N, C-alpha and C positions, 0 to 999 in steps of 0.2 A: 557470579550473578548479577545481572543488571539492576540498577537502582530502582526503586518503586515508581518513580515518576515516567521512567521509559516503559516500564510494563503497563503502566495505566494508559499511556499514549497508544501503544499498539491495541490495548482492550477497546480504547475508544473508537480507534479505527474501525475495527470490526464490527463494533456497535452501530456506528454511523453507516457502515457499508451494508449491514443487515436491514436496518430501518429505511434506508434509501430504496433499496430494491424493492422490499415488501411495500413500503408506503406508498411509493410511485404507482406501483402495480394496482395497489387497493384503490387509489383516488382515481387516476386517470383512466385505467382500461374501461371501467363502467360507462365512461362518459363518451368513448369512441363508437358511436352508433354506425358509422360507415366504415369500420375497419373490413378489409377485404376478406380476412378469413374469419375472424371472430367478432361480428357485429352485435352480439347480444351477451356479453359477459356481465356476470354479477357474483360477487363473492360474499355470501352471507356468513361464512365461516373465517373470513380473513383476520377478525380480531384474535383468533386463536394463535395465528402466527406471529401477531405484533405482542401477544401477552409474553410469549416465550423469547423475545429479543433480549431481555437482561441476562438470560444464560449463556448468551454469546460472549460478551466481555468477561462475564464472571469465569467461565470455562478457561479462555484466553489467558486470563491473568494467573489462574492456578496453575496452568501448564508451563507458563513462562517462569513461575515461581519454583519449579520443581529442580532437585540438584541431584540428579541420578549420578552414579559412580562411571558409568560408560555412556560416551556419547552426549556430553551435555549440551554441546552446540546443536547437534541434531535434534534434540529435545526441544530447545528453544525455536528452532526454524520450525518444526512441526507444530508446536503450540501457537506460533505466530498466525498461522493460516488455516490449520485443520479445523478448529471450531466453526468458523465461518464457511468454509467450503461444505462441511457435512450439513450445517443449517441452511445453506443454500440450496443444496441437492434435495433435501427433505422438502422445503417450502416450495421449490419450482413445481413439485407434483401437487401440489394443494390448491391450485388456481386453475379448476376445470373452466372451460374444455381445452385450454392449451397446456397441455402435459407433454414434456416439461415446459413450463413458462420459460422461454428464451431469455427474455430480458432480466428475470430476477437471477437466472444462472449466470449470464455475462457479468452482471453488476456485481454478485457476490465473489465470483473469480476474480475480478479486476481489484475489488478492496483487498481480497486475500493476497493476491499479489503485491500490492502497495506495503501490506504489513510485512510478508515475507522478505521483501527487498530491503525494507527499513532495517530488519533484526539483522538480516545477512551484512550490510553495511557496516552497522555496529560492532558485529563480531569480528569482521575483517580488519577494524582498527586497532585491534590487540596484538598486531604483528610486529610491533617495534621492540622487542625484547632483546633483539640482536644488539642493540645499542650497549648494553650491559655484557656481552659476550667480551671479557678482558683478554681472552685467547686469540679475537681476531685482531688484525691491524687497524689502527684509528683510521687510516685513509680508507680501507675497504668499507668500514662501517659508516663512514661519512658519504661514500658514493651511493652506498645503497640507500643511505636516508635521502639523499637528492633524488635518486630513482623514484622512491616510495612518495615522495612530496609531489614530483611531477606526476606521477600517476593518478593520485587524488585529485589533483588540480584538473588534469583531463577529464575524469570521471564527472566531476561537478560541472564542468563547462559544457562539455559535449552531452551530459545527461540533461541539463537544463535546455539546450538547444533541440537536442533530438526530441525532448518532450513537446516543445513548441510546435514543431514541425508536425508530430504525430496528432496534437490537438487540433491543428488546422485541417489535416487530412480527415481526422475524425469527425470534425463539424461538418465538413462538406458532404462525407459519407452519409451522414444522419440527415441532412437537408435532403439529399436525394431519396433516402429510404423513407422519410416522412410523406414525401409526394406520392410514393407508390402503396404506401401502406393504407392511408385512408383517403377518402374522396372529398369530404366537406371541408371547407376553408376553416370552419370553426374548429372541427376537429383535427386539422394540420396544426392549428394554432396551438391547441391543448397538448399534442402529442409533442411538438417542438418545445413548448414550454417546460414539459417534464424532461426532456434530454438535455435542454440547457441547464436547468437545476442539477441534473447528474453529472455534467461535464464540470461544473463550478464547484461541486462537492468533491468530485474524485482529484480535481486539479489542486484544491486546498490541501487534501491529505497528501497528494504527491509533494507538495511545496514544503509542508510540514514533517514529512516523513523521508523518504529516500533523498531528496534534494538536499534537506536541511543536513542530514547526516554525511551526505558527501562534500559539502561545504565546510561542515565543521571539521571533518577530517582533514580536508586540505588545509585550513587554517591552523589546525593544531600541529600537524607535522611541518608547515612552513615556519611556525613559531619555533618548534623544537630545532629545526635546522639552524635557524638564526642564533640560538641559544648555543648550540654546538659548536658553530663556527666561531662565536665571540668567546666562549669559555669551554674548551674541549674537555676540562676535567667533569663539567656538569653534564652526565649522560644518565637519563632515565626515560622510562616509556612516557609517551605525551598523554596517554589517557588510561587510567586503570580504575 
């Protein structure tokens, strides 16, 4: 089982994702009077969807805390994203006339993907038990540790670079979409403001989530490699 701090972090990611998706739709949508498809949106019952927001992190934390006898890792992966996905699917049908609300659906799926990837990277870091396999030659274990260290370094560096490129493409796409979606300059400013807020929040979660896990894993394995090279008798798993 992962430590409580890690489970709380995933629960916070899902809570922030749900509040971001529902909150931005609640605040910004009614202001966009020149929207090409939905110019007169009003959500008098949006407070209901905001009130149920605490259920998302609570359910996430409870699912991550379960210890089933079969497939515990599968349960953690499901618990990391399923509560937010289900909440987003239900919420996206509660903002008429846009049913489903595409912005809420995409935003919640994006945040659930961040939580899922963060948990997956944490679980993948538990694969260094081969160092304690006394039946395998020391040289083979050392080579495998070198390969694993290189893999995590590549994941961390290329992941950060890939997300940077993705964010630039994403920002440009949103710039084009904003100019097409609304007609008035003030509405364009409001919609663009909401999209920028969403990008900043998602980027913060990506940095503190999967990217941090990848860099932590790369650092842990590099440290372990240095320890093993200097002291071959000192062999243990990097992170337990």
